[in-house]
PQR file with spaces between the fields and no chain letter, atoms N, CA, C, O and H, PARSE charges and radii, in Angstrom:
ATOM       1  N    UNK     1     -18.399  -21.336    0.633 -0.4000 1.5000
ATOM       2  CA   UNK     1     -17.105  -21.394   -0.174 -0.0000 2.0000
ATOM       3  C    UNK     1     -16.111  -20.915    0.941  0.5500 1.7000
ATOM       4  O    UNK     1     -16.287  -19.901    1.617 -0.5500 1.4000
ATOM       5  N    UNK     2     -15.066  -21.754    1.046 -0.4000 1.5000
ATOM       6  CA   UNK     2     -14.148  -21.460    2.130 -0.0000 2.0000
ATOM       7  C    UNK     2     -12.784  -21.120    1.428  0.5500 1.7000
ATOM       8  O    UNK     2     -12.459  -21.662    0.371 -0.5500 1.4000
ATOM       9  H    UNK     2     -14.923  -22.578    0.497  0.4000 1.0000
ATOM      10  N    UNK     3     -12.036  -20.231    2.046 -0.4000 1.5000
ATOM      11  CA   UNK     3     -10.714  -19.938    1.527 -0.0000 2.0000
ATOM      12  C    UNK     3      -9.675  -20.250    2.481  0.5500 1.7000
ATOM      13  O    UNK     3      -9.965  -20.231    3.677 -0.5500 1.4000
ATOM      14  H    UNK     3     -12.300  -19.791    2.904  0.4000 1.0000
ATOM      15  N    UNK     4      -8.543  -20.524    2.124 -0.4000 1.5000
ATOM      16  CA   UNK     4      -7.392  -20.869    2.873 -0.0000 2.0000
ATOM      17  C    UNK     4      -6.480  -19.578    3.343  0.5500 1.7000
ATOM      18  O    UNK     4      -5.467  -19.725    4.028 -0.5500 1.4000
ATOM      19  H    UNK     4      -8.307  -20.540    1.152  0.4000 1.0000
ATOM      20  N    UNK     5      -6.924  -18.392    2.927 -0.4000 1.5000
ATOM      21  CA   UNK     5      -6.224  -17.322    3.343 -0.0000 2.0000
ATOM      22  C    UNK     5      -6.548  -17.013    4.760  0.5500 1.7000
ATOM      23  O    UNK     5      -7.686  -17.168    5.204 -0.5500 1.4000
ATOM      24  H    UNK     5      -7.746  -18.273    2.371  0.4000 1.0000
ATOM      25  N    UNK     6      -5.404  -16.512    5.577 -0.4000 1.5000
ATOM      26  CA   UNK     6      -5.506  -16.103    7.014 -0.0000 2.0000
ATOM      27  C    UNK     6      -5.894  -14.550    6.923  0.5500 1.7000
ATOM      28  O    UNK     6      -5.611  -13.875    5.933 -0.5500 1.4000
ATOM      29  H    UNK     6      -4.480  -16.387    5.216  0.4000 1.0000
ATOM      30  N    UNK     7      -6.525  -14.074    7.971 -0.4000 1.5000
ATOM      31  CA   UNK     7      -6.709  -12.788    7.969 -0.0000 2.0000
ATOM      32  C    UNK     7      -5.487  -11.997    8.443  0.5500 1.7000
ATOM      33  O    UNK     7      -4.773  -12.414    9.355 -0.5500 1.4000
ATOM      34  H    UNK     7      -6.756  -14.622    8.775  0.4000 1.0000
ATOM      35  N    UNK     8      -5.273  -10.883    7.822 -0.4000 1.5000
ATOM      36  CA   UNK     8      -4.071  -10.107    8.208 -0.0000 2.0000
ATOM      37  C    UNK     8      -3.846   -9.796    9.582  0.5500 1.7000
ATOM      38  O    UNK     8      -4.844   -9.501   10.240 -0.5500 1.4000
ATOM      39  H    UNK     8      -5.854  -10.545    7.081  0.4000 1.0000
ATOM      40  N    UNK     9      -2.695   -9.802   10.166 -0.4000 1.5000
ATOM      41  CA   UNK     9      -2.646   -9.374   11.562 -0.0000 2.0000
ATOM      42  C    UNK     9      -2.678   -7.773   11.914  0.5500 1.7000
ATOM      43  O    UNK     9      -2.557   -6.914   11.041 -0.5500 1.4000
ATOM      44  H    UNK     9      -1.884  -10.041    9.632  0.4000 1.0000
ATOM      45  N    UNK    10      -2.810   -7.558   12.943 -0.4000 1.5000
ATOM      46  CA   UNK    10      -2.974   -6.064   13.295 -0.0000 2.0000
ATOM      47  C    UNK    10      -1.904   -5.225   12.700  0.5500 1.7000
ATOM      48  O    UNK    10      -2.179   -4.159   12.149 -0.5500 1.4000
ATOM      49  H    UNK    10      -2.908   -8.256   13.653  0.4000 1.0000
ATOM      50  N    UNK    11      -0.573   -5.720   12.804 -0.4000 1.5000
ATOM      51  CA   UNK    11       0.639   -5.055   12.357 -0.0000 2.0000
ATOM      52  C    UNK    11       0.458   -5.001   10.620  0.5500 1.7000
ATOM      53  O    UNK    11       0.771   -4.000    9.976 -0.5500 1.4000
ATOM      54  H    UNK    11      -0.349   -6.586   13.252  0.4000 1.0000
ATOM      55  N    UNK    12      -0.014   -6.064   10.090 -0.4000 1.5000
ATOM      56  CA   UNK    12      -0.146   -5.921    8.617 -0.0000 2.0000
ATOM      57  C    UNK    12      -1.211   -4.783    8.163  0.5500 1.7000
ATOM      58  O    UNK    12      -0.994   -3.963    7.272 -0.5500 1.4000
ATOM      59  H    UNK    12      -0.268   -6.877   10.613  0.4000 1.0000
ATOM      60  N    UNK    13      -2.331   -4.870    8.885 -0.4000 1.5000
ATOM      61  CA   UNK    13      -3.337   -3.927    8.671 -0.0000 2.0000
ATOM      62  C    UNK    13      -2.985   -2.420    8.933  0.5500 1.7000
ATOM      63  O    UNK    13      -3.534   -1.519    8.298 -0.5500 1.4000
ATOM      64  H    UNK    13      -2.507   -5.536    9.610  0.4000 1.0000
ATOM      65  N    UNK    14      -2.099   -2.206    9.844 -0.4000 1.5000
ATOM      66  CA   UNK    14      -1.655   -0.819   10.305 -0.0000 2.0000
ATOM      67  C    UNK    14      -0.572   -0.519    9.164  0.5500 1.7000
ATOM      68  O    UNK    14      -0.530    0.605    8.665 -0.5500 1.4000
ATOM      69  H    UNK    14      -1.653   -2.937   10.360  0.4000 1.0000
ATOM      70  N    UNK    15       0.181   -1.390    8.813 -0.4000 1.5000
ATOM      71  CA   UNK    15       1.226   -0.930    7.651 -0.0000 2.0000
ATOM      72  C    UNK    15       0.461   -0.769    6.385  0.5500 1.7000
ATOM      73  O    UNK    15       0.821    0.120    5.613 -0.5500 1.4000
ATOM      74  H    UNK    15       0.147   -2.303    9.219  0.4000 1.0000
ATOM      75  N    UNK    16      -0.549   -1.523    6.082 -0.4000 1.5000
ATOM      76  CA   UNK    16      -1.253   -1.182    4.775 -0.0000 2.0000
ATOM      77  C    UNK    16      -2.097    0.190    4.922  0.5500 1.7000
ATOM      78  O    UNK    16      -2.316    0.917    3.953 -0.5500 1.4000
ATOM      79  H    UNK    16      -0.841   -2.245    6.709  0.4000 1.0000
ATOM      80  N    UNK    17      -2.506    0.442    6.108 -0.4000 1.5000
ATOM      81  CA   UNK    17      -3.213    1.767    6.202 -0.0000 2.0000
ATOM      82  C    UNK    17      -2.227    2.947    6.161  0.5500 1.7000
ATOM      83  O    UNK    17      -2.602    4.068    5.817 -0.5500 1.4000
ATOM      84  H    UNK    17      -2.328   -0.150    6.895  0.4000 1.0000
ATOM      85  N    UNK    18      -0.890    2.662    6.538 -0.4000 1.5000
ATOM      86  CA   UNK    18       0.190    3.589    6.492 -0.0000 2.0000
ATOM      87  C    UNK    18       0.441    3.960    4.949  0.5500 1.7000
ATOM      88  O    UNK    18       0.586    5.099    4.504 -0.5500 1.4000
ATOM      89  H    UNK    18      -0.585    1.751    6.818  0.4000 1.0000
ATOM      90  N    UNK    19       0.458    2.912    4.323 -0.4000 1.5000
ATOM      91  CA   UNK    19       0.691    2.939    2.737 -0.0000 2.0000
ATOM      92  C    UNK    19      -0.332    3.589    1.999  0.5500 1.7000
ATOM      93  O    UNK    19      -0.069    4.106    0.913 -0.5500 1.4000
ATOM      94  H    UNK    19       0.340    1.987    4.684  0.4000 1.0000
ATOM      95  N    UNK    20      -1.526    3.615    2.504 -0.4000 1.5000
ATOM      96  CA   UNK    20      -2.631    4.386    1.908 -0.0000 2.0000
ATOM      97  C    UNK    20      -2.616    5.770    2.547  0.5500 1.7000
ATOM      98  O    UNK    20      -2.844    6.715    1.792 -0.5500 1.4000
ATOM      99  H    UNK    20      -1.740    3.196    3.387  0.4000 1.0000
ATOM     100  N    UNK    21      -2.377    6.023    3.846 -0.4000 1.5000
ATOM     101  CA   UNK    21      -2.239    7.422    4.425 -0.0000 2.0000
ATOM     102  C    UNK    21      -1.116    8.150    4.199  0.5500 1.7000
ATOM     103  O    UNK    21      -1.113    9.333    4.540 -0.5500 1.4000
ATOM     104  H    UNK    21      -2.192    5.255    4.460  0.4000 1.0000
ATOM     105  N    UNK    22      -0.108    7.636    3.658 -0.4000 1.5000
ATOM     106  CA   UNK    22       1.017    8.507    3.308 -0.0000 2.0000
ATOM     107  C    UNK    22       0.763    9.607    2.312  0.5500 1.7000
ATOM     108  O    UNK    22       1.542   10.549    2.171 -0.5500 1.4000
ATOM     109  H    UNK    22      -0.111    6.675    3.381  0.4000 1.0000
ATOM     110  N    UNK    23      -0.461    9.445    1.557 -0.4000 1.5000
ATOM     111  CA   UNK    23      -0.835   10.498    0.527 -0.0000 2.0000
ATOM     112  C    UNK    23      -0.806   11.984    1.380  0.5500 1.7000
ATOM     113  O    UNK    23      -0.443   12.989    0.771 -0.5500 1.4000
ATOM     114  H    UNK    23      -1.094    8.679    1.671  0.4000 1.0000
ATOM     115  N    UNK    24      -1.184   12.068    2.735 -0.4000 1.5000
ATOM     116  CA   UNK    24      -1.158   13.037    3.448 -0.0000 2.0000
ATOM     117  C    UNK    24       0.118   13.999    3.240  0.5500 1.7000
ATOM     118  O    UNK    24       0.049   15.221    3.106 -0.5500 1.4000
ATOM     119  H    UNK    24      -1.479   11.251    3.230  0.4000 1.0000
ATOM     120  N    UNK    25       1.193   13.293    3.236 -0.4000 1.5000
ATOM     121  CA   UNK    25       2.462   13.986    3.008 -0.0000 2.0000
ATOM     122  C    UNK    25       2.564   14.470    1.672  0.5500 1.7000
ATOM     123  O    UNK    25       2.745   13.619    0.800 -0.5500 1.4000
ATOM     124  H    UNK    25       1.248   12.300    3.345  0.4000 1.0000
ATOM     125  N    UNK    26       2.483   15.674    1.335 -0.4000 1.5000
ATOM     126  CA   UNK    26       2.249   16.146   -0.031 -0.0000 2.0000
ATOM     127  C    UNK    26       3.572   15.752   -0.867  0.5500 1.7000
ATOM     128  O    UNK    26       4.702   16.005   -0.449 -0.5500 1.4000
ATOM     129  H    UNK    26       2.335   16.365    2.043  0.4000 1.0000
ATOM     130  N    UNK    27       3.305   15.093   -2.115 -0.4000 1.5000
ATOM     131  CA   UNK    27       4.169   14.835   -2.875 -0.0000 2.0000
ATOM     132  C    UNK    27       4.867   13.552   -2.653  0.5500 1.7000
ATOM     133  O    UNK    27       5.717   13.174   -3.459 -0.5500 1.4000
ATOM     134  H    UNK    27       2.387   14.887   -2.454  0.4000 1.0000
ATOM     135  N    UNK    28       4.541   12.822   -1.549 -0.4000 1.5000
ATOM     136  CA   UNK    28       5.291   11.519   -1.222 -0.0000 2.0000
ATOM     137  C    UNK    28       4.296   10.406   -1.218  0.5500 1.7000
ATOM     138  O    UNK    28       4.602    9.292   -0.793 -0.5500 1.4000
ATOM     139  H    UNK    28       3.851   13.129   -0.894  0.4000 1.0000
ATOM     140  N    UNK    29       3.098   10.690   -1.688 -0.4000 1.5000
ATOM     141  CA   UNK    29       2.147    9.407   -1.746 -0.0000 2.0000
ATOM     142  C    UNK    29       2.501    8.278   -2.539  0.5500 1.7000
ATOM     143  O    UNK    29       2.327    7.180   -2.012 -0.5500 1.4000
ATOM     144  H    UNK    29       2.849   11.595   -2.033  0.4000 1.0000
ATOM     145  N    UNK    30       2.929    8.315   -3.615 -0.4000 1.5000
ATOM     146  CA   UNK    30       3.388    7.303   -4.490 -0.0000 2.0000
ATOM     147  C    UNK    30       4.728    6.831   -4.121  0.5500 1.7000
ATOM     148  O    UNK    30       4.967    5.624   -4.108 -0.5500 1.4000
ATOM     149  H    UNK    30       3.070    9.207   -4.044  0.4000 1.0000
ATOM     150  N    UNK    31       5.582    7.673   -3.831 -0.4000 1.5000
ATOM     151  CA   UNK    31       6.987    7.354   -3.335 -0.0000 2.0000
ATOM     152  C    UNK    31       6.973    6.430   -1.999  0.5500 1.7000
ATOM     153  O    UNK    31       7.658    5.423   -1.821 -0.5500 1.4000
ATOM     154  H    UNK    31       5.388    8.654   -3.841  0.4000 1.0000
ATOM     155  N    UNK    32       6.018    7.015   -1.085 -0.4000 1.5000
ATOM     156  CA   UNK    32       6.086    6.265    0.288 -0.0000 2.0000
ATOM     157  C    UNK    32       5.461    5.053    0.128  0.5500 1.7000
ATOM     158  O    UNK    32       5.917    4.104    0.765 -0.5500 1.4000
ATOM     159  H    UNK    32       5.461    7.833   -1.230  0.4000 1.0000
ATOM     160  N    UNK    33       4.243    4.838   -0.795 -0.4000 1.5000
ATOM     161  CA   UNK    33       3.519    3.653   -0.822 -0.0000 2.0000
ATOM     162  C    UNK    33       4.552    2.666   -1.439  0.5500 1.7000
ATOM     163  O    UNK    33       4.605    1.531   -0.966 -0.5500 1.4000
ATOM     164  H    UNK    33       3.873    5.609   -1.313  0.4000 1.0000
ATOM     165  N    UNK    34       5.381    3.019   -2.468 -0.4000 1.5000
ATOM     166  CA   UNK    34       6.223    2.153   -3.273 -0.0000 2.0000
ATOM     167  C    UNK    34       7.377    1.898   -2.352  0.5500 1.7000
ATOM     168  O    UNK    34       7.826    0.789   -2.641 -0.5500 1.4000
ATOM     169  H    UNK    34       5.338    3.941   -2.853  0.4000 1.0000
ATOM     170  N    UNK    35       8.034    2.425   -1.397 -0.4000 1.5000
ATOM     171  CA   UNK    35       8.757    2.117   -0.522 -0.0000 2.0000
ATOM     172  C    UNK    35       8.290    1.039    0.465  0.5500 1.7000
ATOM     173  O    UNK    35       8.968    0.085    0.848 -0.5500 1.4000
ATOM     174  H    UNK    35       7.669    3.326   -1.163  0.4000 1.0000
ATOM     175  N    UNK    36       7.176    1.298    0.780 -0.4000 1.5000
ATOM     176  CA   UNK    36       6.572    0.302    1.792 -0.0000 2.0000
ATOM     177  C    UNK    36       6.415   -1.109    1.000  0.5500 1.7000
ATOM     178  O    UNK    36       6.654   -2.201    1.517 -0.5500 1.4000
ATOM     179  H    UNK    36       6.625    2.073    0.469  0.4000 1.0000
ATOM     180  N    UNK    37       6.025   -0.938   -0.178 -0.4000 1.5000
ATOM     181  CA   UNK    37       5.710   -2.149   -1.140 -0.0000 2.0000
ATOM     182  C    UNK    37       7.080   -2.920   -1.363  0.5500 1.7000
ATOM     183  O    UNK    37       7.036   -4.146   -1.471 -0.5500 1.4000
ATOM     184  H    UNK    37       5.831   -0.052   -0.598  0.4000 1.0000
ATOM     185  N    UNK    38       8.128   -2.345   -1.426 -0.4000 1.5000
ATOM     186  CA   UNK    38       9.598   -2.679   -1.687 -0.0000 2.0000
ATOM     187  C    UNK    38      10.040   -3.476   -0.371  0.5500 1.7000
ATOM     188  O    UNK    38      10.619   -4.562   -0.377 -0.5500 1.4000
ATOM     189  H    UNK    38       8.163   -1.349   -1.338  0.4000 1.0000
ATOM     190  N    UNK    39       9.695   -2.808    0.654 -0.4000 1.5000
ATOM     191  CA   UNK    39      10.125   -3.421    2.020 -0.0000 2.0000
ATOM     192  C    UNK    39       9.335   -4.572    2.483  0.5500 1.7000
ATOM     193  O    UNK    39       9.836   -5.379    3.266 -0.5500 1.4000
ATOM     194  H    UNK    39       9.224   -1.926    0.659  0.4000 1.0000
ATOM     195  N    UNK    40       8.049   -4.710    2.018 -0.4000 1.5000
ATOM     196  CA   UNK    40       7.184   -5.690    2.460 -0.0000 2.0000
ATOM     197  C    UNK    40       6.718   -6.758    1.569  0.5500 1.7000
ATOM     198  O    UNK    40       6.074   -7.714    2.000 -0.5500 1.4000
ATOM     199  H    UNK    40       7.642   -4.056    1.381  0.4000 1.0000
ATOM     200  N    UNK    41       7.078   -6.593    0.150 -0.4000 1.5000
ATOM     201  CA   UNK    41       6.708   -7.462   -0.718 -0.0000 2.0000
ATOM     202  C    UNK    41       6.972   -9.069   -0.502  0.5500 1.7000
ATOM     203  O    UNK    41       6.235   -9.968   -0.907 -0.5500 1.4000
ATOM     204  H    UNK    41       7.601   -5.817   -0.200  0.4000 1.0000
ATOM     205  N    UNK    42       8.139   -9.210    0.198 -0.4000 1.5000
ATOM     206  CA   UNK    42       8.410  -10.582    0.462 -0.0000 2.0000
ATOM     207  C    UNK    42       7.923  -11.164    1.879  0.5500 1.7000
ATOM     208  O    UNK    42       7.964  -12.337    2.251 -0.5500 1.4000
ATOM     209  H    UNK    42       8.738   -8.480    0.527  0.4000 1.0000
ATOM     210  N    UNK    43       7.441  -10.009    2.589 -0.4000 1.5000
ATOM     211  CA   UNK    43       7.117  -10.496    3.972 -0.0000 2.0000
ATOM     212  C    UNK    43       5.680  -10.859    4.194  0.5500 1.7000
ATOM     213  O    UNK    43       5.294  -11.774    4.922 -0.5500 1.4000
ATOM     214  H    UNK    43       7.407   -9.057    2.286  0.4000 1.0000
ATOM     215  N    UNK    44       4.834   -9.945    3.403 -0.4000 1.5000
ATOM     216  CA   UNK    44       3.288  -10.075    3.777 -0.0000 2.0000
ATOM     217  C    UNK    44       2.589   -9.898    2.310  0.5500 1.7000
ATOM     218  O    UNK    44       2.731   -8.776    1.823 -0.5500 1.4000
ATOM     219  H    UNK    44       5.148   -9.202    2.812  0.4000 1.0000
ATOM     220  N    UNK    45       1.977  -10.691    1.666 -0.4000 1.5000
ATOM     221  CA   UNK    45       1.164  -10.661    0.466 -0.0000 2.0000
ATOM     222  C    UNK    45       0.147   -9.495    0.624  0.5500 1.7000
ATOM     223  O    UNK    45      -0.012   -8.663   -0.269 -0.5500 1.4000
ATOM     224  H    UNK    45       1.862  -11.602    2.061  0.4000 1.0000
ATOM     225  N    UNK    46      -0.465   -9.471    1.678 -0.4000 1.5000
ATOM     226  CA   UNK    46      -1.604   -8.381    2.166 -0.0000 2.0000
ATOM     227  C    UNK    46      -1.039   -7.040    1.994  0.5500 1.7000
ATOM     228  O    UNK    46      -1.530   -6.200    1.240 -0.5500 1.4000
ATOM     229  H    UNK    46      -0.336  -10.147    2.404  0.4000 1.0000
ATOM     230  N    UNK    47       0.064   -6.852    2.751 -0.4000 1.5000
ATOM     231  CA   UNK    47       0.661   -5.358    2.746 -0.0000 2.0000
ATOM     232  C    UNK    47       1.218   -5.023    1.455  0.5500 1.7000
ATOM     233  O    UNK    47       1.108   -3.858    1.071 -0.5500 1.4000
ATOM     234  H    UNK    47       0.463   -7.535    3.363  0.4000 1.0000
ATOM     235  N    UNK    48       1.890   -6.009    0.622 -0.4000 1.5000
ATOM     236  CA   UNK    48       2.451   -5.691   -0.638 -0.0000 2.0000
ATOM     237  C    UNK    48       1.350   -5.319   -1.575  0.5500 1.7000
ATOM     238  O    UNK    48       1.521   -4.379   -2.352 -0.5500 1.4000
ATOM     239  H    UNK    48       1.979   -6.955    0.934  0.4000 1.0000
ATOM     240  N    UNK    49       0.052   -6.097   -1.553 -0.4000 1.5000
ATOM     241  CA   UNK    49      -0.966   -5.694   -2.373 -0.0000 2.0000
ATOM     242  C    UNK    49      -1.678   -4.272   -2.091  0.5500 1.7000
ATOM     243  O    UNK    49      -2.126   -3.519   -2.956 -0.5500 1.4000
ATOM     244  H    UNK    49      -0.087   -6.861   -0.923  0.4000 1.0000
ATOM     245  N    UNK    50      -1.686   -4.088   -0.841 -0.4000 1.5000
ATOM     246  CA   UNK    50      -2.317   -2.653   -0.449 -0.0000 2.0000
ATOM     247  C    UNK    50      -1.342   -1.528   -0.820  0.5500 1.7000
ATOM     248  O    UNK    50      -1.720   -0.500   -1.383 -0.5500 1.4000
ATOM     249  H    UNK    50      -1.323   -4.700   -0.139  0.4000 1.0000
ATOM     250  N    UNK    51       0.021   -1.790   -0.454 -0.4000 1.5000
ATOM     251  CA   UNK    51       1.042   -0.765   -0.926 -0.0000 2.0000
ATOM     252  C    UNK    51       1.064   -0.544   -2.367  0.5500 1.7000
ATOM     253  O    UNK    51       1.035    0.621   -2.765 -0.5500 1.4000
ATOM     254  H    UNK    51       0.328   -2.625    0.002  0.4000 1.0000
ATOM     255  N    UNK    52       1.110   -1.470   -3.173 -0.4000 1.5000
ATOM     256  CA   UNK    52       1.002   -1.483   -4.634 -0.0000 2.0000
ATOM     257  C    UNK    52      -0.295   -0.882   -5.046  0.5500 1.7000
ATOM     258  O    UNK    52      -0.236   -0.124   -6.014 -0.5500 1.4000
ATOM     259  H    UNK    52       1.134   -2.416   -2.850  0.4000 1.0000
ATOM     260  N    UNK    53      -1.234   -1.041   -4.598 -0.4000 1.5000
ATOM     261  CA   UNK    53      -2.521   -0.489   -4.944 -0.0000 2.0000
ATOM     262  C    UNK    53      -2.361    1.077   -4.643  0.5500 1.7000
ATOM     263  O    UNK    53      -2.603    1.961   -5.464 -0.5500 1.4000
ATOM     264  H    UNK    53      -1.282   -1.656   -3.811  0.4000 1.0000
ATOM     265  N    UNK    54      -1.942    1.262   -3.415 -0.4000 1.5000
ATOM     266  CA   UNK    54      -1.986    2.660   -3.080 -0.0000 2.0000
ATOM     267  C    UNK    54      -0.854    3.619   -4.100  0.5500 1.7000
ATOM     268  O    UNK    54      -1.073    4.783   -4.434 -0.5500 1.4000
ATOM     269  H    UNK    54      -1.745    0.544   -2.747  0.4000 1.0000
ATOM     270  N    UNK    55       0.161    2.954   -4.416 -0.4000 1.5000
ATOM     271  CA   UNK    55       1.297    3.601   -5.165 -0.0000 2.0000
ATOM     272  C    UNK    55       0.552    3.915   -6.502  0.5500 1.7000
ATOM     273  O    UNK    55       0.573    5.069   -6.929 -0.5500 1.4000
ATOM     274  H    UNK    55       0.339    2.008   -4.145  0.4000 1.0000
ATOM     275  N    UNK    56      -0.157    2.848   -7.229 -0.4000 1.5000
ATOM     276  CA   UNK    56      -0.702    2.975   -8.420 -0.0000 2.0000
ATOM     277  C    UNK    56      -1.860    4.182   -8.472  0.5500 1.7000
ATOM     278  O    UNK    56      -1.960    4.966   -9.415 -0.5500 1.4000
ATOM     279  H    UNK    56      -0.174    1.911   -6.881  0.4000 1.0000
ATOM     280  N    UNK    57      -2.581    4.188   -7.470 -0.4000 1.5000
ATOM     281  CA   UNK    57      -3.817    4.965   -7.274 -0.0000 2.0000
ATOM     282  C    UNK    57      -3.103    6.428   -7.189  0.5500 1.7000
ATOM     283  O    UNK    57      -3.608    7.351   -7.828 -0.5500 1.4000
ATOM     284  H    UNK    57      -2.499    3.551   -6.703  0.4000 1.0000
ATOM     285  N    UNK    58      -1.970    6.642   -6.429 -0.4000 1.5000
ATOM     286  CA   UNK    58      -1.396    7.910   -6.404 -0.0000 2.0000
ATOM     287  C    UNK    58      -0.907    8.333   -7.587  0.5500 1.7000
ATOM     288  O    UNK    58      -1.229    9.446   -8.003 -0.5500 1.4000
ATOM     289  H    UNK    58      -1.560    5.892   -5.910  0.4000 1.0000
ATOM     290  N    UNK    59      -0.062    7.513   -8.302 -0.4000 1.5000
ATOM     291  CA   UNK    59       0.440    7.866   -9.574 -0.0000 2.0000
ATOM     292  C    UNK    59      -0.637    8.314  -10.707  0.5500 1.7000
ATOM     293  O    UNK    59      -0.539    9.270  -11.476 -0.5500 1.4000
ATOM     294  H    UNK    59       0.199    6.609   -7.964  0.4000 1.0000
ATOM     295  N    UNK    60      -1.725    7.336  -10.601 -0.4000 1.5000
ATOM     296  CA   UNK    60      -2.981    7.819  -11.435 -0.0000 2.0000
ATOM     297  C    UNK    60      -3.422    9.321  -11.225  0.5500 1.7000
ATOM     298  O    UNK    60      -3.540   10.167  -12.111 -0.5500 1.4000
ATOM     299  H    UNK    60      -1.804    6.559   -9.976  0.4000 1.0000
ATOM     300  N    UNK    61      -3.656    9.489   -9.784 -0.4000 1.5000
ATOM     301  CA   UNK    61      -3.985   10.778   -9.561 -0.0000 2.0000
ATOM     302  C    UNK    61      -3.031   11.910   -9.836  0.5500 1.7000
ATOM     303  O    UNK    61      -3.436   13.044  -10.095 -0.5500 1.4000
ATOM     304  H    UNK    61      -3.561    8.801   -9.064  0.4000 1.0000
ATOM     305  N    UNK    62      -1.797   11.595   -9.780 -0.4000 1.5000
ATOM     306  CA   UNK    62      -0.871   12.655  -10.345 -0.0000 2.0000
ATOM     307  C    UNK    62      -0.824   12.870  -11.653  0.5500 1.7000
ATOM     308  O    UNK    62      -0.521   13.987  -12.074 -0.5500 1.4000
ATOM     309  H    UNK    62      -1.468   10.674   -9.570  0.4000 1.0000
ATOM     310  N    UNK    63      -1.126   11.800  -12.520 -0.4000 1.5000
ATOM     311  CA   UNK    63      -1.262   12.074  -14.073 -0.0000 2.0000
ATOM     312  C    UNK    63      -2.486   12.764  -14.332  0.5500 1.7000
ATOM     313  O    UNK    63      -2.401   13.730  -15.091 -0.5500 1.4000
ATOM     314  H    UNK    63      -1.372   10.893  -12.178  0.4000 1.0000
ATOM     315  N    UNK    64      -3.596   12.477  -13.867 -0.4000 1.5000
ATOM     316  CA   UNK    64      -4.920   13.145  -13.993 -0.0000 2.0000
ATOM     317  C    UNK    64      -4.523   14.765  -13.634  0.5500 1.7000
ATOM     318  O    UNK    64      -4.925   15.609  -14.435 -0.5500 1.4000
ATOM     319  H    UNK    64      -3.665   11.692  -13.251  0.4000 1.0000
ATOM     320  N    UNK    65      -3.884   15.133  -12.661 -0.4000 1.5000
ATOM     321  CA   UNK    65      -3.468   16.374  -12.274 -0.0000 2.0000
ATOM     322  C    UNK    65      -2.697   17.182  -13.309  0.5500 1.7000
ATOM     323  O    UNK    65      -2.856   18.381  -13.536 -0.5500 1.4000
ATOM     324  H    UNK    65      -3.557   14.447  -12.011  0.4000 1.0000
ATOM     325  N    UNK    66      -1.843   16.362  -13.900 -0.4000 1.5000
ATOM     326  CA   UNK    66      -1.057   16.974  -14.906 -0.0000 2.0000
ATOM     327  C    UNK    66      -1.733   17.325  -16.076  0.5500 1.7000
ATOM     328  O    UNK    66      -1.125   17.862  -17.002 -0.5500 1.4000
ATOM     329  H    UNK    66      -1.714   15.388  -13.715  0.4000 1.0000
């Protein structure tokens, strides 16, 4: 089975990792990931998916803590 999707570039992988890593900044996890999603959603499908995934994960964690 072959796919037509290309591998993400190094810059895309770093930006996606940043979206997930922003959780280190206390209280900014979901906000930081959402900002990255807003800035990248038209540029890179891969980064947009990873950033949105990180934002949802951080919001879910926040709700569990409440």
